[in-house]
Structures are given as structure tokens and as C-alpha cells.
C-alpha positions in Angstrom: -2.4 44.2 -9.0 -4.1 42.6 -12.0 -5.7 44.8 -14.6 -9.3 45.6 -14.5 -9.8 43.4 -17.5 -8.1 40.4 -16.0 -10.3 40.6 -13.0 -13.4 40.8 -15.2 -12.2 37.9 -17.1 -11.4 35.8 -13.9 -14.9 36.6 -12.6 -16.6 35.6 -15.9 -14.5 32.4 -16.1 -15.3 31.5 -12.5 -19.0 31.8 -13.0 -19.0 29.9 -16.2 -16.7 27.1 -15.1 -19.0 26.7 -12.1 -22.0 26.3 -14.3 -20.3 23.9 -16.5 -19.1 21.7 -13.5 -22.7 21.8 -12.1 -24.1 20.4 -15.3 -21.5 18.0 -16.0 -20.8 16.4 -12.6 -23.5 14.3 -10.7 -23.8 15.6 -7.2 -24.6 11.9 -5.9 -21.3 10.8 -7.2 -18.9 13.7 -6.8 -20.4 15.6 -3.8 -20.7 19.4 -4.0 -18.0 21.1 -6.0 -17.7 24.9 -5.9 -15.3 27.2 -7.7 -13.7 29.4 -5.2 -11.2 31.3 -7.4 -9.8 31.2 -10.9 -6.3 32.5 -11.5 -5.6 33.4 -15.0 -2.1 33.9 -16.6 -1.4 37.2 -18.1 -1.7 36.0 -21.7 -5.0 34.3 -20.9 -3.7 30.8 -22.2 -3.8 29.1 -18.9 -6.0 29.0 -15.8 -5.7 27.5 -12.5 -9.4 26.7 -11.1 -9.4 26.5 -7.2 -12.2 24.1 -6.0 -14.0 23.7 -2.7 -15.2 20.0 -2.3 -17.9 19.1 0.0 -18.8 15.5 0.7 -17.0 12.1 1.7 -13.4 11.4 1.0 -14.7 9.0 -1.7 -16.8 11.6 -3.2 -13.9 14.2 -3.2 -11.6 11.6 -5.0 -14.1 10.9 -7.6 -14.8 14.5 -8.1 -11.1 15.1 -8.8 -11.0 12.1 -11.1 -14.2 13.2 -13.0 -12.7 16.8 -13.4 -9.6 15.5 -14.8 -11.4 13.3 -17.3 -13.9 15.9 -18.3 -11.3 18.8 -18.3 -11.6 19.2 -22.3 -15.3 19.1 -22.2 -15.6 21.6 -19.5 -13.1 23.9 -21.3 -15.0 23.6 -24.6 -18.4 24.5 -22.9 -16.7 27.5 -21.3 -15.3 28.3 -24.8 -18.9 28.5 -26.2 -20.0 31.0 -23.6 -17.0 33.2 -22.9 -15.8 34.8 -26.1 -11.9 35.3 -25.9 -9.1 35.1 -28.5 -7.7 32.1 -26.5 -9.8 29.8 -24.2 -7.5 29.1 -21.3 -6.2 25.6 -20.7 -7.9 24.7 -17.3 -5.9 23.1 -14.4 -7.9 22.0 -11.3 -6.6 22.3 -7.7 -8.2 21.7 -4.5 -8.6 25.0 -2.3 -8.0 23.9 1.3 -8.6 27.4 2.8 -12.3 26.3 3.8 -11.0 23.2 5.6 -8.2 25.1 7.3 -10.6 28.0 8.4 -13.2 25.4 9.9 -10.2 23.6 11.7 -9.1 26.9 13.3 -12.8 27.6 14.3 -12.9 24.1 16.0 -9.7 24.8 17.9 -11.1 28.1 19.2 -14.2 26.6 20.2 -12.1 24.0 22.1 -10.1 26.5 23.7 -13.3 28.5 24.8 -14.7 25.4 26.5 -11.4 24.8 28.5 -10.8 28.3 29.6 -12.5 29.4 33.0 -15.3 31.7 32.7 -15.1 35.0 34.5 
């Protein structure tokens, strides 16, 4: 179980990274990008940012490309608002859990349609 301080840092980074992404990425080009979770190393030097991407396949690809290109800029914006000894080096990863959950719900709906009703 992460320490209370680490949990607070994760939540703070999640909020500030989300704000930085909202300001830096155009929605028309990249679709909707949400920060679902931030996993921070114990020494606070590295952080994996799990993203939810909504939009077309092209928008999702563009969003990931833009995030990789603007990683240093987003990291510097976060460093200005979050005061830590070290600003974590950000790494972006796509969080597929929402897509998997939606797929499971669609399968359940299909099963409910095919089952006979009592």
C-alpha cells in the first residue's frame, strides 16, 4: 500500500497533468484526452500517466503523437504548479480499461437480448 504522501502526490499530479493536457492539446485534433491514473515511483523521479482517449482512431493516434512531442512542455508546466524536489519524468500509456468495460457491457446486452424472458 502506497504511503499517504505518495497517494496525495499522485492525485495532485493527476489533476495538474490533466490541466496541462487540456491547455496544450486541441480537442478538434486530438479528441478528448482524460488522465485516468498516475503511477509514481517511490523516489518520485518517474511517473506513468494512464490516459483515456475518446475520439476517432485518427484522433487517438494524433493525441499520442502530440503527447510524446509535448512531453517536456507538459512536464515543465506541471513543475511550475507542483512543488517537489524532483519533477517526475512523465511516460504516457493508454488505459484500455474503459474500452474493455464497454465491450463487456455490450456483450451482456447482447446476451440479454438472446435469452428467453420468463
